[in-house]
C-alpha positions in Angstrom: 0.1 -0.3 0.0 2.7 2.2 1.2 4.4 2.1 -2.6 1.2 2.7 -4.6 0.8 5.8 -2.5 4.2 6.9 -2.9 3.7 6.0 -6.6 0.7 8.5 -6.6 2.2 11.2 -4.9 5.3 10.9 -7.2 2.6 11.3 -10.5 0.9 14.5 -9.0 4.2 16.5 -7.8 6.2 15.3 -11.3 2.8 17.1 -13.1 3.2 19.8 -10.8 6.7 20.3 -11.4 6.4 20.8 -15.5 6.0 24.3 -16.1 2.2 24.8 -17.4 2.2 24.6 -21.0 2.0 28.1 -23.3 -1.4 29.2 -23.0 -2.4 27.1 -20.1 -3.4 28.8 -16.4 -1.1 27.5 -14.2 -4.2 27.1 -11.8 -5.7 25.1 -14.5 -2.3 22.8 -14.7 -1.9 22.6 -11.0 -5.2 21.2 -10.9 -4.7 18.9 -13.8 -1.7 17.4 -11.5 -4.0 17.0 -8.8 -6.7 15.5 -10.7 -4.3 12.8 -12.4 -3.0 11.8 -9.1 -6.4 11.5 -7.8 -7.2 9.3 -10.6 -4.1 7.1 -10.4 -5.2 6.7 -6.5 -8.8 5.5 -8.0 -6.9 3.0 -10.1 -4.3 1.9 -7.8 -6.5 2.0 -4.5 -4.1 2.5 -1.9 -6.7 3.7 0.1 -10.2 3.2 -0.7 -11.6 5.5 -3.8 -13.2 7.9 -1.1 -10.1 8.5 0.9 -8.1 9.0 -2.3 -10.7 11.4 -3.4 -10.7 13.4 -0.1 -7.0 13.4 -0.2 -7.5 15.3 -3.7 -9.5 17.7 -2.0 -7.0 18.0 0.4 -4.1 18.8 -1.7 -6.2 21.4 -3.5 -7.0 23.2 -0.6 -3.4 22.9 0.9 -2.0 24.5 -2.6 -4.7 27.0 -2.6 -5.4 25.8 -6.3 -9.5 25.8 -5.5 -11.3 27.8 -2.7 -13.1 25.8 0.0 -16.4 26.7 -1.8 -15.1 25.6 -5.0 -13.6 22.5 -3.4 -16.9 21.3 -1.9 -19.2 22.6 -4.6 -19.1 18.8 -5.8 -21.1 17.7 -3.0 -23.9 20.2 -4.2 -24.4 18.5 -7.4 -27.9 17.2 -8.0 -26.4 14.0 -10.4 -24.4 13.3 -7.3 -27.2 12.8 -5.1 -29.3 11.1 -8.1 -26.6 8.4 -7.7 -26.6 8.0 -3.9 -30.6 7.8 -4.0 -30.6 5.4 -6.5 -28.3 3.5 -4.3 -31.2 3.5 -1.1 -33.7 2.5 -4.0 -31.4 -0.5 -4.9 -31.1 -1.4 -0.5 -35.0 -1.7 -0.8 -35.4 -4.1 -3.6 -32.5 -6.5 -1.5 -34.3 -5.8 1.7 -38.0 -6.6 0.9 -36.8 -9.6 -1.5 -38.8 -8.3 -4.2 -36.0 -8.6 -6.6 -35.3 -12.1 -6.0 -38.9 -12.7 -6.1 -39.0 -11.0 -9.5 -36.2 -13.8 -10.6 -37.7 -16.7 -9.4 -41.1 -15.5 -11.3 -39.4 -15.4 -14.5 -37.4 -18.5 -14.4 -40.5 -20.1 -13.3 -42.3 -18.8 -16.4 -39.6 -19.4 -19.2 -37.1 -21.5 -17.4 -38.1 -25.1 -19.4 -34.7 -24.5 -21.2 -31.2 -23.6 -20.3 -31.7 -20.6 -23.0 -35.1 -19.6 -21.3 -33.2 -19.7 -17.8 -30.6 -17.9 -19.2 -33.1 -15.0 -20.5 -35.0 -15.0 -17.2 -32.1 -14.2 -15.5 -31.2 -11.7 -18.2 -34.9 -10.2 -17.7 -34.2 -10.0 -14.1 -31.5 -7.5 -14.5 -33.1 -5.2 -17.1 -36.4 -4.8 -14.7 -34.1 -3.9 -11.7 -31.7 -1.8 -13.9 -33.5 1.2 -14.3 -33.8 1.7 -10.5 -30.5 0.2 -9.3 -27.1 1.8 -10.1 -25.3 -0.7 -9.4 -24.8 -3.5 -11.3 -23.1 -5.1 -8.5 -26.0 -5.0 -6.7 -28.2 -6.7 -9.1 -25.8 -8.8 -10.9 -24.1 -9.9 -7.5 -26.8 -9.6 -4.9 -29.4 -10.6 -6.6 -28.9 -12.9 -9.9 -25.8 -14.6 -8.6 -27.4 -16.1 -5.4 -30.2 -17.5 -7.6 -27.6 -18.8 -10.5 -25.7 -20.5 -8.2 -28.8 -22.1 -6.5 -30.0 -23.4 -9.9 -26.4 -24.4 -10.8 -26.3 -26.7 -7.6 -29.9 -27.9 -7.3 -31.0 -28.5 -11.0 -27.6 -29.3 -12.7 -25.3 -30.2 -9.9 -26.1 -34.3 -10.3 -24.1 -34.4 -13.8 -20.8 -34.1 -13.6 -20.3 -33.0 -17.3 -23.5 -31.7 -18.3 -23.7 -29.7 -15.6 -20.8 -27.6 -15.1 -21.2 -26.5 -19.2 -25.0 -25.6 -18.2 -23.9 -23.5 -15.4 -21.0 -21.9 -17.1 -23.3 -20.9 -19.9 -25.7 -19.0 -17.7 -22.9 -17.3 -15.9 -21.7 -16.1 -19.1 -25.1 -14.8 -20.2 -25.5 -13.4 -17.2 -22.7 -11.2 -17.0 -23.0 -10.0 -20.4 -26.7 -9.4 -19.9 -25.6 -7.0 -16.9 -23.0 -5.1 -19.5 -25.7 -4.4 -21.8 -28.5 -3.1 -19.0 -25.7 -1.2 -17.2 -25.7 0.9 -20.6 -29.4 1.3 -21.4 -30.5 3.7 -18.4 -28.3 7.0 -17.0 -29.4 5.0 -13.4 -28.4 1.5 -14.3 -24.5 2.2 -13.8 -22.7 4.3 -11.5 -20.8 6.1 -13.7 -23.6 6.9 -16.1 -24.5 10.0 -14.3 -20.9 11.0 -14.4 -21.1 10.9 -18.1 -23.7 13.3 -18.1 -22.0 16.0 -15.8 -18.8 15.5 -18.1 -20.9 16.0 -21.4 -22.1 19.0 -19.4 -19.1 20.5 -19.3 -19.5 20.9 -23.3 -22.7 22.3 -23.2 -24.3 18.7 -24.1 -27.6 18.0 -22.6 -28.4 14.6 -21.9 -31.7 13.8 -20.0 -32.8 10.5 -18.4 -35.5 10.0 -21.0 -33.1 10.9 -24.1 -30.4 8.5 -22.6 -33.1 5.5 -22.6 -34.6 6.4 -25.9 -31.7 6.4 -27.6 -30.3 3.2 -26.1 -33.8 1.5 -26.3 -33.4 -0.5 -30.0 -29.6 -1.6 -29.9 -30.3 -2.1 -26.4 -32.9 -4.4 -26.6 -31.5 -6.2 -29.9 -28.4 -6.8 -27.9 -29.7 -8.5 -25.2 -32.1 -10.6 -27.2 -28.8 -11.6 -29.7 -26.1 -11.8 -27.4 -27.4 -15.1 -25.0 -27.7 -16.8 -28.6 -24.0 -16.2 -29.8 -22.9 -17.3 -26.6 -25.2 -20.2 -27.3 -23.9 -21.0 -30.2 -20.2 -20.2 -28.7 -20.6 -21.8 -25.4 -23.2 -24.7 -25.8 -24.7 -25.7 -22.4 -24.7 -29.2 -21.5 -28.4 -29.5 -20.8 -30.6 -28.0 -23.6 -33.8 -28.5 -22.0 -33.9 -27.9 -18.2 -37.9 -29.1 -17.2 -36.5 -28.9 -13.4 -35.7 -25.3 -13.0 -39.2 -24.0 -13.1 -40.0 -26.7 -10.7 -37.4 -25.7 -8.3 -38.5 -21.5 -9.3 -41.7 -22.4 -8.0 -40.8 -24.4 -5.0 -38.7 -21.2 -4.0 -41.8 -18.9 -4.7 -43.8 -20.9 -2.3 -41.4 -20.8 0.6 -40.9 -17.0 0.0 -44.9 -17.1 0.6 -47.4 -14.5 -1.2 -46.0 -10.8 -1.4 -45.4 -9.2 1.6 -46.4 -5.6 2.5 -42.8 -4.4 2.0 -42.6 -5.8 -1.3 -45.8 -4.3 -2.7 -45.0 -1.0 -1.2 -41.4 -1.4 -3.0 -43.0 -2.3 -6.2 -45.4 0.7 -6.2 -43.3 3.5 -5.0 -40.6 2.2 -7.6 -43.1 2.2 -10.7 -44.3 5.7 -9.9 -40.8 6.9 -9.8 -40.1 5.1 -13.1 -43.0 6.8 -14.8 -42.1 10.2 -13.1 -38.6 10.2 -14.5 -39.8 9.3 -18.0 -42.3 12.2 -18.1 -39.8 14.3 -16.0 -39.7 17.1 -19.0 -43.8 17.4 -19.4 -43.9 17.2 -15.7 -41.0 19.7 -15.1 -39.6 17.6 -12.2 -35.9 16.7 -12.1 -34.8 13.1 -11.8 -33.1 13.7 -8.3 -36.3 15.2 -6.8 -38.0 12.4 -8.2 -35.6 9.9 -6.6 -35.4 12.1 -3.3 -39.1 11.7 -3.0 -39.3 7.9 -3.7 -36.7 7.5 -1.0 -38.8 9.7 1.8 -41.7 7.4 0.9 -39.7 4.2 1.5 -38.8 6.0 5.1 -42.2 6.7 5.8 -43.8 4.0 4.7 -41.2 2.0 6.9 -39.6 -0.1 3.7 -36.7 1.6 4.3 -35.2 2.9 8.1 -32.6 5.9 8.7 -30.1 3.2 9.7 -30.6 1.3 6.6 -29.5 4.6 4.5 -26.5 5.3 6.9 -25.0 2.1 6.7 -24.8 2.1 2.7 -21.5 2.1 2.6 -21.0 2.1 -1.3 -23.6 4.9 -1.3 -21.9 7.0 0.7 -18.1 5.9 -0.7 -19.6 6.4 -4.2 -21.2 10.0 -2.9 -17.3 11.3 -1.6 -15.4 10.1 -4.9 -18.0 11.3 -7.5 -18.4 14.5 -5.9 -15.0 15.1 -6.3 -14.3 13.7 -9.7 -17.5 15.8 -10.8 -16.2 18.9 -9.3 -12.4 18.4 -10.6 -13.6 17.9 -14.2 -15.6 21.0 -13.7 -13.0 23.4 -12.6 -10.9 21.8 -15.7 -13.1 23.4 -18.0 -14.0 26.3 -16.4 -10.1 27.1 -16.1 -9.8 26.1 -20.1 -7.8 22.9 -19.9 -9.9 21.1 -22.0 -10.4 23.8 -24.5 -6.6 24.2 -24.7 -6.2 20.5 -24.8 -8.8 20.2 -27.9 -6.9 22.8 -30.1 -3.7 21.2 -29.4 -4.8 17.7 -30.7 -7.5 18.6 -33.0 -5.2 19.5 -35.9 -3.6 15.8 -36.0 -7.1 14.4 -37.2 -7.3 17.3 -40.0 -8.6 16.2 -43.2 -10.3 13.1 -41.4 -14.2 12.9 -42.0 -16.4 12.9 -38.5 -17.7 9.7 -39.3 -14.2 7.6 -39.7 -12.8 9.7 -36.7 -15.5 9.0 -34.5 -15.5 5.4 -35.2 -12.1 5.2 -35.0 -12.0 7.2 -31.6 -14.7 5.1 -30.4 -13.1 1.9 -31.0 -10.0 2.7 -29.7 -11.7 4.2 -26.4 -14.0 0.4 -26.1 -10.8 -1.9 -26.7 -8.6 0.2 -24.0 -10.5 -1.5 -21.6 -8.4 -4.1 -21.3 -6.0 -2.0 -20.0 -8.8 -0.9 -17.0 -10.3 -2.7 -13.9 -13.0 -0.3 -13.1 -15.2 1.8 -15.7 -15.4 4.8 -13.5 -11.9 4.6 -13.8 -11.8 4.6 -17.6 -14.8 7.3 -17.9 -12.7 9.6 -15.6 -9.3 9.4 -17.7 -10.6 9.1 -21.2 -14.3 9.9 -21.7 -13.9 13.9 -21.6 -10.8 13.9 -23.8 -12.3 11.7 -26.4 -15.7 13.5 -26.5 -13.5 17.1 -27.0 -12.1 15.4 -29.8 -14.7 13.7 -31.6 -16.8 17.0 -31.6 -13.4 19.2 -33.2 -13.6 16.4 -35.9 -17.1 17.7 -36.7 -19.1 14.8 -34.9 -22.7 15.9 -33.8 -22.2 16.3 -30.4 -25.4 14.6 -28.7 -24.1 11.5 -31.0 -20.7 11.9 -30.1 -21.5 11.8 -26.1 -24.1 8.8 -26.4 -22.1 6.5 -28.5 -19.4 6.8 -26.2 -21.4 7.1 -23.4 -23.0 3.1 -24.1 -19.4 2.1 -25.1 -18.6 3.0 -21.7 -20.5 0.0 -20.7 -20.1 -2.2 -23.3 -16.7 -2.5 -23.4 -16.4 -4.3 -20.0 -18.0 -7.6 -22.0 -13.9 -8.1 -22.7 -12.9 -9.4 -19.4 -13.7 -11.0 -16.1 -12.4 -7.8 -14.2 -13.9 -5.3 -16.6 -16.4 -4.3 -13.9 -17.1 -5.8 -10.3 -19.8 -8.1 -11.2 -17.1 -9.9 -13.5 -15.1 -10.5 -10.4 -18.3 -12.0 -8.2 -19.7 -14.2 -11.3 -16.2 -15.4 -12.1 -15.7 -16.4 -8.8 -18.1 -19.0 -8.8 -15.7 -21.1 -10.9 -17.7 -22.2 -13.8 -16.4 -20.7 -16.5 -12.5 -21.1 -17.4 -10.4 -17.7 -18.0 -10.0 -18.9 -21.7 -13.4 -19.2 -22.5 -14.8 -16.1 -20.4 -12.0 -14.1 -22.8 -12.8 -15.8 -26.0 -16.9 -15.4 -25.2 -16.1 -11.9 -24.6 -13.6 -11.0 -27.3 -16.6 -12.2 -29.7 -19.3 -10.6 -27.8 -17.7 -7.2 -28.1 -17.5 -7.7 -32.2 -21.6 -8.3 -32.1 -22.5 -5.7 -29.8 -20.3 -3.2 -32.0 -22.0 -4.1 -34.8 -25.3 -4.2 -33.4 -24.7 -0.5 -32.0 -22.9 0.8 -35.1 -25.6 -0.8 -37.5 -29.2 -0.8 -36.0 -28.1 1.9 -33.3 -26.9 4.1 -36.0 -30.0 4.1 -37.7 -32.2 4.3 -34.6 -30.0 7.7 -33.8 -30.6 8.7 -37.5 -34.6 8.3 -37.2 -34.2 10.4 -33.6 -32.4 12.9 -35.6 -29.1 12.6 -33.3 -27.1 12.7 -36.8 
């Protein structure tokens, strides 16, 4: 830990000591040094991300790069509060057992084949995705335990076909959550960060706008990818008549829906409807989420202690607010504009379609070098967006394409996003098979989102 922490400080000090380039405000350069060091800390993790973020804020205050009001401004950001609120709502799904009930219900209806079980697990993730920003909570906290139960109880007796089928379901579950993570602003923690980074370039991405743009390519991917995995890694059991019976038994054991589940479901439906029609109602998504949390507290679905013990939510609040704050002031201090002016000429003569395609694919496959979507987005999203806009790409299109790829690129490896580590840790899939299927899936997803997606975005007027 000490070595990694020393490396983080060394990175920041080295950049700080380099004279600021011509045309760059020294204050902007110094904040850039602190920002890069903070990002290095988030990647290397010598301390938890929240602790590294607070260290970055302290460095900005100690060096008088930012005033106290500027350094703490990120904590009042409405998008940051949307993320925290969504974590609390996710806690309600898990506490009440509503997410588990939905999964068992879908398996009982569509689980007569291994492919049907796979689609049921993916559908569970899709239903939960708009209200749960943590793909770890969805895939790891809700779907994975059910997958493990099915693997042990339904397929465990066959030493050959059982492991093959469990591996197939694991791969389908993971690749499904990768896709759903990109379909809603509130389905993955880095998505609201993307909204804020795009806003620094004057690009407004609404919850509804993101969802509509992702709808067609997202649903196509959710339909096609399980079939691709079925062909690339065929399960041992094609028919699984025991799975629906297992799910019905689990539902019977859970008993009828309890008061907390009914309230959780009702409040969530109202919240999502208000998100969809937020523009018409002149109601901000964050305001809607806070109202939903208040309703959960008033009805007793959640207690204040439940909210206080949500460590991941508060950790996210600290590092997310810090990253948003630093990115905002880097733009205000002119560093992003300077960067685009320096790099832009390198792409002169290249059409925006070719340029955007090249930038997007580069952005996608560099995820092999990242173990965190958030770190990748923080490091590369804004510079690549600025470059794409500089090439003449429609700003909204460029912002959304890079946003969608910011989830889809996690398909490549078992460490691309935290659910990968959890599902891979189940021991059903070999490392080679995981990477091979991940590469194949990446090709198919890119084809879908740049093919059918591009046509859909053309119809929406994004280009």
